FIFIGU-192107 format. One line per 10 residues: number of its first residue (from 1); for each residue y, x, z of N, C-alpha, C, O. Coordinates in steps of 0.1 Angstrom, whole numbers, plus 5000, padded with zeros to 4 digits. Each point is the difference from the previous one (the first is absolute). Example, Ala and Ser with C-alpha at 12.3 -4.5 7.8 and 13.67 -1.06 7.14 Angstrom:
# residues 2
1 = 4943 5132 5078 5012 4991 5000 5012 5009 5000 5000 5010 5007; 5011 4986 4986 5011 5009 5000 5011 4992 5008 5011 5005 5001
***
This chain:
# residues 356
1 = 4988 5008 5000 5012 4992 5000 5012 5009 5000 5001 5010 5007; 5009 4986 4985 5013 5007 5001 5008 4996 5012 4997 4989 5006; 5011 5020 4999 5008 4997 5012 5015 5000 4997 5005 5009 4994; 5001 4979 5009 5014 4998 4997 5008 5003 5013 5000 4992 5009; 5006 5020 4991 5007 5004 5013 5011 4990 5003 5003 4998 5012; 5005 4997 4978 5011 4991 5002 4994 4987 5007 5006 4995 5009; 4983 5000 4986 4994 4988 5005 4996 5002 5014 5001 4991 5009; 4993 5021 4994 4996 5003 5014 5011 5000 5009 4999 4995 5012; 5012 5012 4984 5012 5000 5009 5006 4987 5002 5004 4997 5011; 4997 4995 4979 5005 4986 5001 4992 4992 5010 5005 4992 5007
11 = 4982 5010 4992 4991 4992 5009 5002 5005 5014 5000 4992 5009; 5001 5021 4993 5002 5005 5014 5013 4995 5006 5000 4996 5012; 5010 5003 4980 5013 4994 5004 4998 4985 5004 5006 4995 5010; 4986 4998 4982 4997 4986 5003 4993 4999 5013 5003 4991 5008; 4987 5017 4995 4993 5000 5013 5009 5003 5011 5000 4993 5011; 5009 5017 4988 5009 5004 5010 5010 4988 5003 5003 4997 5012; 5001 4997 4977 5009 4988 5002 4993 4989 5008 5007 4993 5008; 4980 5005 4989 4993 4989 5007 4999 5004 5014 5000 4991 5009; 4998 5022 4995 4999 5004 5014 5013 4997 5007 5000 4994 5011; 5011 5009 4983 5013 4997 5006 5002 4985 5002 5005 4996 5010
21 = 4992 4996 4980 5002 4986 5001 4990 4993 5010 5004 4991 5007; 4984 5015 4994 4991 4994 5010 5005 5003 5014 4999 4991 5008; 5005 5021 4994 5005 5003 5014 5013 4992 5003 5003 4996 5011; 5006 5002 4978 5012 4992 5002 4996 4986 5004 5007 4994 5009; 4983 5000 4985 4995 4987 5004 4997 4999 5014 5002 4990 5007; 4991 5021 4998 4996 5000 5014 5012 5000 5009 5001 4994 5011; 5009 5014 4985 5013 5001 5008 5008 4987 4999 5007 4996 5010; 4992 4997 4979 5006 4987 4999 4993 4990 5010 5007 4992 5006; 4980 5009 4995 4993 4992 5010 5006 5002 5014 5002 4991 5007; 5000 5022 4996 5005 5003 5013 5014 4994 5002 5003 4995 5011
31 = 5005 5006 4979 5013 4994 5000 5000 4985 5003 5009 4995 5007; 4981 4999 4987 4999 4985 5002 4995 4997 5014 5006 4992 5007; 4983 5015 4998 4994 4997 5013 5009 5003 5011 5000 4993 5010; 5008 5018 4989 5009 5004 5011 5014 4993 4999 5008 5001 5010; 4994 4991 4980 5013 4993 4998 5011 5008 4996 5012 4996 5001; 4985 5016 4994 5011 5009 4996 5008 4995 4988 5013 5001 5000; 4981 4993 4991 5007 4994 4988 5009 4989 5005 5011 4999 4996; 4984 4992 5013 5008 4989 5005 5012 5005 5008 5010 4994 5000; 4988 5017 5007 5011 5006 5008 5010 5006 4990 5012 4997 5002; 4984 5010 4988 5010 5007 4992 5008 4991 4991 5011 5002 4997
41 = 4983 4986 4999 5007 4991 4992 5012 4994 5007 5009 4994 4994; 4990 5006 5020 5011 4994 5008 5011 5011 5003 5009 4997 5007; 4989 5015 4988 5009 5011 5002 5007 5004 4987 4995 4997 4989; 5015 5011 5013 5005 5007 4988 4994 5014 5001 4988 5001 5001; 5020 5010 4998 4995 5013 5002 4997 5003 5015 5008 4995 5008; 4981 5012 4994 4997 5003 5014 4992 5013 5001 4993 5003 4991; 5009 5004 5020 4992 5012 5002 4986 4996 5004 4997 4989 5004; 4994 5021 4996 4986 4997 5005 5000 4995 5014 4992 4992 5004; 5017 5014 5004 5000 4996 5014 5005 4985 5002 4995 4993 5007; 5015 5004 4985 5006 4986 5001 4989 4990 4995 4999 4989 5005
51 = 4994 5015 4984 4990 4990 4995 4989 4999 5010 4995 4989 5002; 5001 5022 5003 4989 5000 5010 5003 4991 5012 4992 4992 5005; 5020 5010 5000 5005 4993 5012 5000 4985 4997 4996 4992 5009; 5010 5004 4980 5000 4986 4997 4987 4994 4998 4997 4988 5003; 4993 5020 4991 4987 4995 4998 4991 5001 5012 4989 4994 5001; 5016 5013 5010 4992 5002 5012 4988 5009 4997 4989 4998 5006; 5013 5013 4986 4989 5009 4997 5004 5014 5003 5011 5003 5004; 4979 5006 4995 5002 5014 5003 5007 5007 4988 4996 4999 4989; 5015 5008 5014 5008 5006 4990 4993 5010 4991 5002 5000 4988; 4990 5008 5018 4993 5011 4992 4991 4994 4989 5000 5005 4989
61 = 4993 4984 5015 4992 4994 4990 5008 4993 4989 4997 5000 4988; 5014 4993 5017 5009 4994 4990 5006 5009 4990 5001 4998 4989; 5003 5014 5016 5005 5010 4992 4991 5005 4989 5003 5002 4989; 4984 5000 5015 4990 5004 4990 4997 4989 4990 4998 5003 4988; 5002 4985 5017 4998 4989 4991 5011 4999 4990 4998 4997 4988; 5014 5005 5017 5012 4999 4991 4999 5011 4989 5005 4998 4989; 4989 5014 5014 4998 5010 4990 4992 4995 4989 5003 5003 4988; 4986 4990 5015 4991 4994 4990 5008 4990 4992 4998 4999 4988; 5010 4993 5019 5007 4989 4993 5010 5006 4990 5003 4994 4989; 5004 5017 5015 5010 5006 4991 4993 5006 4988 5005 4998 4989
71 = 4985 5010 5013 4993 5007 4989 4993 4990 4991 4997 5003 4989; 4999 4986 5017 4993 4989 4992 5010 4991 4993 4996 4991 4993; 5017 5011 5009 5010 4992 4993 5002 4986 5006 5005 4991 4993; 4991 5007 5019 5002 4987 5007 5013 4999 5007 5007 4990 5000; 4996 5021 5008 5012 5000 5008 5009 5011 4995 4996 5010 4995; 5017 4987 5006 5010 5010 4996 5005 5008 5011 5000 4996 5012; 5004 5017 4986 5005 5009 5010 5014 5005 4996 5002 5003 4989; 5006 4999 5021 5013 5006 4999 4999 5014 5007 5000 5001 5012; 4998 5010 4980 4997 5013 5006 5011 5005 5009 4998 5007 5010; 5015 4989 4988 5011 5005 5008 4999 4994 5014 5002 5007 5010
81 = 4996 4980 4991 5000 4994 5013 4986 4998 5006 4998 4996 5011; 4991 5008 4981 4986 4998 5005 4998 4986 5003 4993 4997 5010; 5012 4994 4982 4997 4985 5002 4992 4995 4989 4999 5005 4989; 4995 4983 5014 4991 4994 4990 5004 4985 4998 5006 4994 5009; 4990 5001 4979 5002 4986 4997 4989 4995 4992 4995 5006 4991; 5001 4981 5011 4991 4993 4992 5008 4991 4991 5006 4990 5004; 4994 5013 4983 5008 4992 4990 4996 4985 5000 4988 4997 5002; 5021 4994 4996 4997 4986 5000 4990 4997 4989 4991 4991 5002; 5010 5016 4987 4990 4998 4989 4986 5003 5003 4991 4994 4995; 5007 5016 5014 4987 5004 5005 4995 4991 5011 4988 4997 5001
91 = 5022 4999 5008 4996 4991 5011 4994 4987 4994 4993 4993 5007; 5011 5003 4981 4996 4987 4994 4985 5000 4998 4994 4990 4997; 4999 5022 5004 4986 5000 4998 4992 5006 5012 4988 5002 5000; 5020 5000 5011 4994 5007 5011 5002 4994 5014 4994 5005 5010; 5013 4984 4991 5003 4995 5014 4993 4986 5002 4997 4993 4990; 5001 5003 5022 4995 4987 5003 5009 4989 4995 4995 4989 4997; 5018 5014 5003 5009 4990 4995 4999 4998 4985 5004 4989 4995; 4990 5020 4998 4998 4999 4986 4988 4992 4996 4998 4998 4988; 4993 4999 5021 4988 4992 4997 5004 4987 4992 5010 4994 5004; 4982 5003 4986 4987 5005 4996 5000 5012 4991 4989 5002 4993
101 = 5021 5005 5006 5001 5012 4991 4999 5013 5008 5004 5011 4994; 4990 4989 5018 4999 5011 5008 4988 5008 4996 4989 4997 5005; 5013 5013 4987 4988 5008 4995 4995 5010 5011 4989 5005 4999; 5019 4997 5012 4995 5009 5010 4988 4994 5007 4992 5007 5006; 5006 4980 4994 4988 4994 5006 4987 5006 4994 4991 5002 5008; 5009 5000 4979 4988 5005 4994 4997 5014 5003 4989 5005 4998; 5021 5003 5006 4998 5014 5004 4990 5001 5012 4994 5010 5002; 5005 4979 5006 4991 5001 5012 4986 5001 4996 4992 5005 5008; 5004 4991 4980 4986 5001 4996 4996 5015 4999 4988 5003 5001; 5021 5006 4997 4997 5014 4999 4994 5005 5013 4990 5007 5000
111 = 5016 4990 5011 4995 5004 5013 4987 4994 5003 4991 5006 5005; 5007 4981 4992 4987 4993 5002 4989 5007 4992 4989 5002 5005; 5014 5001 4983 4990 5006 4991 4997 5014 5005 4988 5005 5000; 5022 5003 5003 4998 5014 5005 4992 5001 5012 4992 5009 5002; 5009 4981 5007 4992 5000 5012 4985 4999 4999 4993 5004 5008; 5003 4991 4980 4985 4999 4998 4995 5010 4989 4989 4998 4995; 5019 5012 5002 4997 5009 4989 4986 5007 5003 4992 5001 4991; 5006 5003 5021 4988 5007 5003 4988 4990 4998 4989 5004 4995; 5013 4984 5009 4989 4990 4998 4997 4998 4985 4989 4998 4996; 5022 5001 4996 4998 4998 4986 4993 5012 4994 4992 4998 4991
121 = 5011 5014 5013 4993 5012 4995 4985 4998 5002 4992 5003 4992; 5005 4993 5020 4985 4998 5003 4994 4989 4992 4988 5001 4996; 5020 4989 5001 4995 4989 4991 4997 5006 4986 4990 4996 4993; 5018 5013 5002 4998 5006 4987 4987 5007 5000 4993 5001 4990; 5003 5006 5021 4988 5008 5001 4988 4991 5003 4989 5003 4995; 5012 4987 5013 4988 4992 5004 5000 4986 4996 4990 4993 5002; 5021 5002 4992 5001 4986 4997 5004 4992 5012 5005 5005 5010; 4993 4982 4989 5004 4991 5011 5015 4997 5000 5007 5002 4989; 4999 4994 5022 5014 4997 5000 5006 5002 5014 4993 5004 5010; 5020 4993 4991 5007 5002 5013 5003 4986 5005 5007 4992 4993
131 = 4989 5004 5019 5002 4986 5005 5014 4997 5004 5008 5009 5002; 4995 4978 4999 5013 4995 5003 5005 5006 5013 5012 5002 5002; 4979 5001 5008 5004 5004 5013 5008 5014 4999 5007 5003 5009; 4991 5004 4980 5006 5013 4998 5015 4998 4996 5007 5010 4998; 4997 4978 4999 5014 4998 4995 5008 4991 5010 5002 4988 4997; 5001 5018 5015 5006 4991 5010 5014 4994 4996 5003 4990 5006; 5004 5016 4985 5013 4994 4997 5000 4992 4987 5010 4995 4995; 4978 5004 4999 5000 4994 4986 5006 4985 5000 5008 4997 4992; 4987 4995 5017 5004 4986 5000 5015 4999 5004 5007 4991 4995; 4998 5018 5013 5015 5000 5003 5008 5003 4987 5009 4993 4997
141 = 4987 5017 4996 5007 5004 4988 4998 4990 4989 5009 4996 4992; 4978 4998 5007 4998 4990 4989 5008 4988 5003 5004 4993 4990; 4998 5003 5022 5008 4989 5003 5015 5002 4996 5006 4991 4995; 4998 5021 5007 5014 5004 4995 5001 5000 4985 5010 4996 4994; 4979 5009 5000 4999 4999 4985 5001 4986 4995 5008 4997 4991; 4983 4994 5014 5000 4986 4996 5013 4993 5003 5004 4991 4994; 5003 5015 5016 5013 4994 5004 5010 5002 4989 5011 4994 5000; 4986 5015 4991 5009 5002 4988 4995 4994 4987 5008 4997 4992; 4979 5001 5007 4995 4995 4987 4997 4985 5001 5001 4993 4990; 4994 5002 5022 4996 4987 5001 5011 4991 5007 5004 4990 4994
151 = 5000 5014 5018 5008 4991 5008 5013 4996 4993 5004 4988 5001; 5004 5021 4993 5013 4996 4995 4999 4991 4988 5010 4992 4998; 4979 5008 4995 4999 4991 4988 4990 4989 5002 4996 4993 4991; 4999 5005 5022 4989 4991 5002 5003 4986 4995 4993 4993 4993; 5019 5002 5012 5004 4986 4997 5007 4998 4986 4999 4990 4994; 5008 5021 5002 5008 4999 4988 4993 5004 4987 5003 4996 4989; 4987 5013 5013 4993 5006 4988 4985 4998 5000 4995 4997 4989; 4998 5005 5022 4986 5001 5000 4993 4986 5001 4993 4996 4991; 5010 4996 5020 4994 4987 5001 5003 4991 4988 4992 4992 4997; 5020 5008 4998 5003 4992 4988 4991 5002 4988 4999 4992 4991
161 = 4994 5020 5008 4991 5002 4990 4988 4990 5001 4994 4996 4989; 5003 5000 5023 4989 4990 5002 5006 4986 5002 4994 4990 4995; 5017 5009 5012 5006 4987 5004 5014 4999 4995 5009 5004 5007; 4993 4991 4981 5014 4998 4995 5008 4991 5009 5012 5002 5001; 4981 4989 5006 5006 4993 5011 4991 5002 5012 4988 5001 4999; 5019 5001 5013 4993 5003 5012 4994 4987 5006 4995 5000 5012; 5005 4989 4981 4996 4987 5006 4986 5001 5006 4998 4994 5011; 4992 5012 4983 4987 5000 5006 5000 5007 5013 4994 4996 5010; 5013 5016 4991 5001 5007 5012 5008 4992 5011 4996 5001 5012; 5014 4992 4984 5008 4992 5009 4992 4988 5005 5001 4996 5012
171 = 4991 4999 4979 4991 4988 5004 4989 5005 5010 4997 4993 5009; 4997 5018 4988 4989 5005 5008 4988 5004 4993 4993 4990 4996; 5004 5022 5002 4987 5005 4994 4994 5011 5009 5006 5004 5009; 4982 5000 4987 4993 5011 5008 5001 5013 4992 4996 5000 4988; 5009 5010 5019 5003 5013 4993 4993 5011 5007 4999 5001 5012; 4995 5008 4980 4993 5012 5005 5006 5012 4994 5001 5001 4988; 5001 5009 5021 5004 5014 4995 4989 5009 5004 4997 5002 5012; 4997 5005 4978 4988 5008 5002 5005 5015 4999 5007 5004 4991; 4989 5004 5020 5005 5013 5001 5015 5000 5004 5008 5006 4994; 4995 4986 5016 5014 4996 5003 5008 5011 5008 5012 4999 5000
181 = 4981 5011 5005 5007 5010 5008 5007 4994 5012 4994 4992 5007; 5018 5011 4995 5008 4994 5011 5005 4986 4998 5005 4994 5009; 4993 5001 4978 5003 4986 4998 5014 4996 4999 5004 4989 5003; 5005 5020 4993 5014 4997 4999 5003 4989 4990 5009 4991 5003; 4984 5009 4986 5003 4989 4990 4995 4987 5005 5006 4990 4998; 4983 5010 5009 4994 4988 5007 5010 4994 5010 5002 4988 5000; 5004 5021 5008 5009 4995 5010 5012 4993 4993 5005 4990 5005; 5000 5016 4985 5012 4994 4992 4996 4986 4995 5008 4991 5001; 4980 5008 4993 4996 4988 4994 4997 4989 5011 5004 4989 4998; 4990 5015 5013 4997 4991 5010 5013 4994 5006 5001 4989 5004
191 = 5009 5020 4997 5013 4995 5005 5007 4990 4990 5006 4990 5004; 4993 5014 4984 5007 4992 4989 4993 4987 4998 5006 4990 4997; 4981 5009 5004 4992 4988 4997 4991 4996 5012 4988 5002 5000; 5018 4992 5010 4993 4996 5012 4989 4990 4998 4991 4999 5009; 5009 4994 4980 4989 4990 4998 4988 5006 4994 4989 4994 4999; 5012 5018 4995 4988 5007 4995 4993 5008 5010 5006 5004 5011; 4982 4999 4987 4991 5008 5009 4997 5013 4994 4995 5001 4989; 5007 5010 5019 4999 5014 4994 4990 5008 5009 4999 4999 5012; 4993 5009 4981 4990 5008 5006 5000 5014 4993 5001 5001 4988; 4998 5010 5021 5000 5013 4994 4987 5007 5005 4996 4999 5011
201 = 4998 5008 4979 4987 5008 5003 5003 5015 4997 5005 5003 4990; 4990 5005 5019 5001 5015 4998 4990 5007 5008 4995 4995 5011; 5001 5016 4984 4990 5009 5007 5006 5006 5013 4992 5003 5009; 5021 4999 4991 5006 5007 5011 5003 4991 5012 5008 4990 4999; 4987 5014 5013 5003 4993 5012 5014 5002 5004 5007 4991 5005; 4998 5021 4993 5014 5003 5004 5010 4992 4992 5009 4994 5005; 4988 5005 4982 5010 4993 4991 5000 4985 5003 5010 4993 5001; 4978 5001 5001 4999 4985 5002 5005 4997 5014 5006 4990 5002; 4992 5019 5008 5006 4998 5013 5015 5000 5000 5007 4992 5007; 4999 5016 4984 5014 5001 4999 5005 4987 4994 5010 4994 5005
211 = 4984 5001 4984 5003 4987 4994 4999 4989 5010 5008 4991 5000; 4981 5009 5008 4997 4989 5009 5012 5000 5011 5004 4989 5004; 5000 5023 5000 5011 5000 5010 5013 4995 4995 5007 4993 5007; 4996 5010 4980 5012 4995 4994 5000 4984 4999 5009 4993 5003; 4979 5002 4993 4998 4986 4998 5002 4993 5014 5006 4989 5001; 4988 5017 5009 5002 4994 5014 5014 5001 5004 5005 4990 5006; 5002 5021 4992 5014 5002 5004 5009 4989 4994 5009 4996 5006; 4988 5001 4981 5008 4991 4993 4995 4985 5000 5006 4991 4994; 4984 5007 5014 4995 4986 5002 4994 4994 4987 5002 4988 4998; 4991 5020 4994 4995 4995 4987 4986 4995 5002 4990 5008 4999
221 = 5008 4980 5004 4987 4994 5003 4992 4998 4987 4989 4997 5000; 5018 5004 4988 4994 4998 4987 4995 5013 4994 4997 5001 4988; 5002 5010 5020 4996 5013 4995 4990 5006 5009 5002 5001 5013; 4987 5004 4982 4990 5007 5007 4995 5013 4993 5001 5001 4988; 4994 5008 5019 4995 5013 4995 4985 5002 5005 4997 4996 5011; 4995 5010 4980 4987 5003 5004 4996 5014 4994 5004 5003 4989; 4988 5004 5019 4994 5013 4995 4987 4997 4992 4992 4992 5005; 5008 5013 4983 4988 4998 4992 4997 5011 4990 5009 5006 4994; 4979 4999 5006 4995 5009 4990 4997 4992 4987 4992 4991 5000; 5016 5012 4990 5000 4992 4988 4990 5004 4989 5000 4994 4989
231 = 4991 5015 5015 4990 5005 4989 4991 4989 4996 4995 5000 4989; 5002 4990 5019 4991 4989 4997 5007 4987 4999 4995 4989 5002; 5018 5011 4994 5008 4988 4999 4995 4990 4990 5003 4989 5001; 4990 5016 4989 4994 4991 4990 4990 4990 5006 4998 4989 4995; 4996 5015 5016 4991 4992 5007 5006 4993 5012 4996 4988 5004; 5013 5018 5003 5006 4995 5012 5012 4991 4998 5003 4992 5009; 5003 5008 4979 5012 4991 4998 4995 4986 5000 4990 4996 4995; 5018 4996 5012 4997 4985 5001 5003 4994 4986 5011 5001 4995; 4979 4992 5000 5002 4994 4986 5012 4989 5001 5000 4992 5008; 5009 5009 4982 5011 4991 4998 5007 4997 5012 5003 4988 5004
241 = 5001 5023 5003 5007 4998 5013 5015 5001 4999 5007 4994 5008; 4998 5013 4982 5014 5003 4999 5006 4995 4987 4994 5000 4989; 5019 4997 5012 5008 4996 4988 5006 5012 4993 5003 5000 4988; 5000 5010 5020 5008 5012 4995 4995 5012 5007 4999 5000 5012; 4997 5010 4981 4996 5013 5005 5009 5011 4995 5003 5000 4988; 5000 5010 5020 5009 5011 4996 4993 5013 5004 4993 5001 5010; 5009 5010 4982 4997 5013 5004 5012 5009 4996 5004 5000 4988; 5002 5007 5021 5011 5009 4997 4995 5014 5001 4999 5006 5011; 4999 5001 4977 4996 5014 5000 4988 5002 5008 4999 5010 5008; 4991 4981 4991 4988 5001 5009 4987 5000 4993 4990 5002 5007
251 = 5009 4996 4980 4987 4999 4993 4994 5014 4998 4988 5002 5003; 5020 5007 4992 4994 5012 4994 4994 5010 5011 4992 5008 4997; 5012 4990 5016 4994 5009 5010 4989 4993 5008 4996 5006 5010; 5000 4982 4986 4989 4994 5007 4986 5007 4997 4999 5006 4989; 4992 4993 5020 4987 5006 4997 4992 4994 4988 4994 5006 4992; 5007 4980 5008 4994 4993 4989 5010 4990 4993 5000 4988 5003; 5009 5018 4989 5010 4991 4994 4995 4988 4992 5006 4990 5000; 4982 5012 4993 4994 4989 4993 4996 4989 5009 5002 4988 4997; 4993 5015 5015 4996 4990 5010 5013 4993 5005 4999 4988 5002; 5011 5019 5000 5013 4994 5005 5005 4990 4990 5003 4989 5004
261 = 4998 5015 4983 5005 4991 4990 4991 4988 4998 5005 4988 4999; 4982 5014 5002 4990 4988 4999 5002 4991 5012 4999 4988 4998; 5003 5018 5014 5003 4991 5012 5012 4992 4999 5001 4989 5004; 5010 5018 4990 5012 4992 4999 4999 4989 4990 5005 4989 5003; 4988 5013 4986 4997 4989 4991 4992 4989 5006 5002 4988 4998; 4988 5016 5011 4992 4990 5006 5007 4992 5010 4998 4988 5002; 5012 5018 5005 5007 4993 5011 5012 4991 4995 5006 4993 5008; 4997 5008 4979 5011 4992 4995 4996 4986 4997 4989 4998 4994; 5019 4993 5009 4997 4986 4996 5004 4997 4986 5008 5008 4994; 4986 4982 4999 5005 4997 4987 5015 4997 4999 5005 4993 5009
271 = 5001 5013 4982 5015 4999 4999 5007 5011 5008 5012 5000 5000; 4981 5008 5007 5006 5011 5008 5004 5012 4991 4998 5000 4988; 5008 5010 5019 5005 5011 4993 4998 5013 5008 5000 4999 5013; 4999 5012 4980 4998 5013 5007 5011 5009 4994 5002 5001 4988; 5006 5005 5021 5011 5010 4997 4996 5014 5004 4997 5002 5012; 5002 5007 4979 4996 5014 5003 5011 5009 4996 5004 5001 4988; 5002 5006 5022 5009 5012 4997 4991 5012 5000 4993 5003 5010; 5008 5005 4979 4992 5013 5001 5007 5010 4990 5009 4996 4993; 4986 5016 5008 5007 5011 4993 5001 4998 4985 4990 4997 4994; 5022 5006 5001 5002 4999 4986 4996 5014 4993 5007 5010 5002
281 = 4982 4989 4991 4995 5012 4993 4989 4996 4990 4996 4989 5000; 5000 5021 4992 4989 4998 4991 4987 5005 5007 5001 5008 5010; 4988 4988 4986 4987 5005 5005 4996 5013 4994 4991 5007 5005; 5017 4998 4986 4997 5013 4993 5011 5010 5002 5012 4998 4998; 4984 5014 5008 5010 5010 5003 5010 5004 4989 5011 5002 5002; 4983 4999 4986 5008 5004 4988 5012 4990 4997 5010 5004 4994; 4988 4983 5011 5010 4990 4998 5010 5000 5011 5010 4993 5000; 4988 5015 5010 5009 5001 5012 5008 5013 5000 5007 5003 5009; 4992 5005 4980 5007 5013 4999 5015 4997 5001 5007 5008 5007; 4998 4982 4987 5014 4997 5000 5004 4991 5012 5012 4996 5001
291 = 4979 5000 5007 5003 4991 5011 5009 5008 5010 4997 5011 5003; 5014 4983 5001 5010 5007 5009 4994 5003 5014 5005 5009 5006; 4984 4985 4998 4993 5003 5012 4986 5004 4999 4992 4998 5009; 5004 5006 4979 4986 5003 4997 4993 5009 5009 4990 4997 5006; 5016 5015 4996 4994 5010 5009 5000 4995 5015 4990 5002 5007; 5020 4991 4997 5001 4994 5013 4988 4991 5002 4994 5000 5011; 5003 4991 4979 4990 4990 5002 4986 5007 5002 4993 4995 5009; 5004 5015 4983 4987 5006 5001 4999 5008 5013 4989 5001 5006; 5022 5004 4999 5000 5008 5013 4998 4991 5011 4992 5002 5009; 5016 4987 4992 4998 4990 5011 4986 4994 5000 4994 4998 5010
301 = 5000 5001 4978 4986 4995 4999 4991 5010 5006 4991 4996 5008; 5010 5016 4989 4991 5011 5005 5001 5001 5015 4990 5001 5007; 5022 4998 4998 5003 5002 5014 4999 4988 5009 5000 5001 5012; 4999 4987 4981 4999 4988 5009 4992 4989 4993 4988 4997 5004; 5016 4997 4985 4994 4987 4995 4986 5002 4996 4991 4992 5004; 5006 5018 4989 4986 5003 4995 4991 5004 5012 4989 4995 5002; 5017 5014 5006 4991 5006 5011 4997 4990 5011 4989 5001 5006; 5020 4990 4997 4997 4990 5011 4989 4991 4995 4992 4995 5008; 5008 5002 4979 4989 4991 4995 4987 5008 5000 4990 4994 5005; 5010 5018 4991 4987 5008 5001 4995 5002 5014 4988 5001 5002
311 = 5022 5000 5008 4996 5002 5014 4992 4988 5005 4992 5001 5009; 5010 4987 4984 4992 4988 5004 4988 4998 4992 4994 4989 5000; 5002 5021 4992 4989 4999 4991 5004 4991 4988 4991 4994 4994; 5022 5006 5003 5005 4991 4989 5000 5007 4987 4994 5011 4998; 5012 4982 4992 5000 5004 4986 5010 5011 4997 4999 5007 4990; 5011 4994 5019 5010 5010 4997 5008 4998 4987 5002 5008 4992; 5002 4979 5006 5006 4996 4988 5012 5008 4996 5002 5004 4989; 5007 4999 5021 5011 5009 4998 5013 4992 4997 4999 4989 4995; 5012 5017 5007 5013 4993 4999 5003 4997 4985 5006 4989 4997; 4990 5020 4994 5003 4998 4986 4988 4993 4993 4995 5004 4990
321 = 5000 4985 5016 4990 4992 4993 5005 4994 4988 4992 4999 4990; 5021 4997 5009 5006 4997 4988 4998 4986 4995 4991 4993 5004; 5018 5003 4987 5000 4986 4994 4987 4997 4993 4994 4989 5001; 5001 5021 4992 4988 4997 4992 4988 4996 5008 4993 4990 4998; 5004 5019 5013 4989 4997 5008 5003 4987 5009 4991 4993 5003; 5021 5006 5001 5004 4988 5008 4997 4987 4992 4994 4991 5006; 5009 5009 4982 4997 4988 4991 4985 4997 5000 4996 4989 5001; 4997 5022 4997 4985 4998 4999 4994 4995 5013 4992 4991 5000; 5013 5015 5011 4994 4996 5013 5005 4986 5004 4992 4992 5006; 5020 5004 4990 5004 4986 5003 4992 4990 4992 4996 4989 5005
331 = 5001 5014 4983 4992 4992 4991 4986 4998 5006 4994 4990 5000; 5000 5022 5005 4987 5000 5005 4999 4991 5013 4990 4994 5003; 5022 5006 5004 5000 4992 5013 5002 4985 4997 4998 4992 5009; 5005 5005 4978 5001 4986 4997 5013 4994 4997 5003 4988 4999; 5007 5022 5000 5014 4996 4997 5002 5000 4985 4999 5010 4994; 5004 4978 5001 5002 4999 4985 5015 4999 4996 5004 5004 4990; 5004 4990 5019 5014 4998 4998 5008 5012 5007 5002 4999 5012; 5001 5011 4980 5006 5012 5006 5013 5003 4994 5001 5001 4987; 5010 5001 5021 5013 5004 4995 5005 5012 5008 4997 5001 5012; 5009 5009 4981 5005 5012 5006 5016 5000 4999 5005 4998 4989
341 = 5001 5005 5022 5015 5000 5000 5005 5014 5005 4994 5006 5009; 5017 4998 4986 5007 5012 5005 5014 4995 5006 5007 4992 4993; 4996 5012 5019 5012 4996 5006 5010 5011 5001 4996 5011 5003; 5017 4987 4994 5009 5011 4999 5002 5008 5013 5004 5012 4999; 4994 4982 5012 5002 5007 5013 4989 5009 5003 5002 5008 5009; 4987 4992 4984 4988 5007 5005 4993 5007 4988 4992 4994 4993; 5012 5019 5004 4995 5007 4988 4986 5005 5002 4994 5004 4991; 5000 4995 5021 4987 5006 5003 4989 4990 5000 4988 5005 5000; 5015 4982 4999 4989 4990 5001 5001 4990 4989 5010 4997 4994; 4978 4998 5002 4999 4987 4992 4997 4989 5010 4995 5001 5011
351 = 5009 4987 4984 4997 4987 5007 4992 4991 4992 5004 4996 4989; 4983 5002 5015 4991 4992 4993 4999 4986 5006 4999 4999 5012; 5000 4991 4979 4999 4986 5005 4987 4994 4993 4999 5000 4988; 4992 4996 5020 4988 4993 4996 4999 4986 5005 5002 4998 5012; 4996 4992 4979 4999 4986 5004 4985 4995 4997 4994 5005 4991; 5002 4986 5018 4986 4995 4998 5000 4985 4999 4990 4993 4998
***
């Protein structure tokens, strides 16, 4: 083989650039979790000491973090006064006030994935997977993630895909959310539609306990949560029990996604509907080369979605199962009326609507 020195150098620069950007993402996560971005947006120029005091943090760590933010092009520095500023144009993508456009939320996944790197290395050598228990912050971060993709558009964009009029929900129907996590969408729906009955199912005791506590705190008698291993949902689902079923980013990491979809079809009443939010991608890597989050999707899959499925003896479907395979699996589950929507607020997911 011939060796193209220019191509080799260009690729080395690309790898180095990816290292810088990867570490920058980790520092952006720190800025989000410590509230530094939220602190700086309320200030003009400030020294590292002033920023640290206002944020209630240690100055030495804040100063080092600011170094990464300056070299990463996130924060501006005035060398003469040794002061720093977060430009308003940058704050628009990095602060809690900027939600649902707060991209710093997603930086948190870097720490979650890095924490299980040793376990993933062992999986490469021996197979198997990393169980949910190894991801103590996952449901917390996922709830914040869905707080930007699902909650802001739930009533104005997402539910109208199924219900042009909310009359059925206002009158009273039975609703199930499968893989509900902490159940923030369920809480919102239960508050908005008190005549409907809502139930959330999830494998995580921690997540369902959180949802149960919120429901109790808000006096939502029409909302309940249950812990359930969904691998046999095709057999355990109550036939024709629900009018409306939802899954929000929950199918692809199940141990037996075909069983889940079959169970959802089984539990729907005639005239019912299933709404599925899941990752927008192709089932074929070559078709994801131009995907703006292609590498991110396969990385998150390796470090979480695929491996937690394999840890349960599952299929390891993966985050990038894609539209092609999704259509095939939905048809196999018995869904014939299938529509796919893209919503402008959410570039990372498709919204599927199935009616029976």
